[in-house]
N, C-alpha and C positions, 0 to 999 in steps of 0.2 A: 495484765492488760492495762493499757493507758486508761487513766481515770479511776482505777481501783485503788483502795487504800491498803498499804502494807505496813507491817511492823519490821523496821530495819534496825539492826544493831550496828553501832559504829564503834570501832576500837582504835584509839589513837592516843599517844601520850602528850599531845598538844591540846590543852584545854580550849584555846581559841579556835582551832580547827573543828573540834567536837561541837562547839557552840554554833559555828558557821554551818556545818553540815546539818545539825539539828534544825536550824532555822530554814534551810533549804528544803529538807524533807517535809517539815511541817507546812511550809508554804504550798507544797504540792498535795497536802492532805494526808500525808503518811505520818505514822508515829515513829519516834526514834528512841532507842535505848542506848545510852552512852556509857562507855567504859574506858578508863584511862590506861588499862593494861590487859594483855591477853589472860593473865591469871585471874584478874577481877572478873572478866567476862565469863571464864569457865566456871568460876565459883558461883556466880549469881544468875546466870541466864538459864532459861528453859528452852533448849534448842527447838523443841517441837512447836513453840509459839512463834518462832521467827519466820519471816518470809524471805529475808536476805541479810547477809553480813557484809559490811564494808570494813576492811581492816588495813591499817598501815603495815608496811613490811618492816621498817626499821624502828623497832621499839626495844627498850632495855628489857632484860629478862628474856621472855619468850618472844621471838619475832613473828611477823605475820605469816611467813611460810609454815612455821611449826603450828601456829594456831589453825591455819587452813587445813593442814594435814589431820589434826585432831578432830576438827569439826567434820571433815569428810568421812572419817572413820565412824563417827557417832551418828551423823545424818548426811549421807552421801548426796541426797537431792537438794540440799540447801545451797542456793546460789551464793557465791563468794566473789566480791569485787575487791581487788587489791589496789593500794595507793602507796606512793613513795615520793619522797623529796630527793632521793638519790637516783639520778638518771642512769648510772651504770648498772643498777639493779635490773632495769628493764631488759637488759641483754641476757640475763640468766635464763636457762631453759625452764626452770620452775615458774618464772614470771610470765611465761608465754601461755600457760595453761588456763588462765583466768583473765577476765577483763582487768586491765591495769591502767590506772590513772597516775600521771606525773603531776605533782604539786608544783605550782598552783594549777587547778583544772577548772574547766567551764562547768558551772552548776547545772544548766539545762542538759548538758551532755551526760553528767553523772545521773541525773534523774531518768534520762532515757535509758541508760544502762541498767538501772534498777528495774524499770518496767520490762525491758527485754529479758533480763536474767530471770525474773519471776515468771514471765510468760513462757519461757523455755521449760522451766521446772513444772509448770502446770499443764503444759501441752495444749492442744487445740480444745476449744469448748464446743 
């Protein structure tokens, strides 16, 4: 719900983007956990502590689609938001299953998507 504080994990191999999203989330009162790779995320995170995951699709090693698949197997209700700088990826069927942002994206729109994704997970109160 808008106004609530969430713990959001962000996975992207671009350190500048991680910093930018961290500042955006913190400006809205949320906490951000940052990871430079899907492998690092899976090694270090406790999925049950997260309210939302934002992940880049195009990363070296494990891409965001594979990370999303693994996360959904382990914690199906965790909201996942995908982002990409490669616009052709947005046309893939697996890209249409989750909120998807093309880089660069509007910060307030991303914050609204986080609020909406978590609200859907939590259901009506």
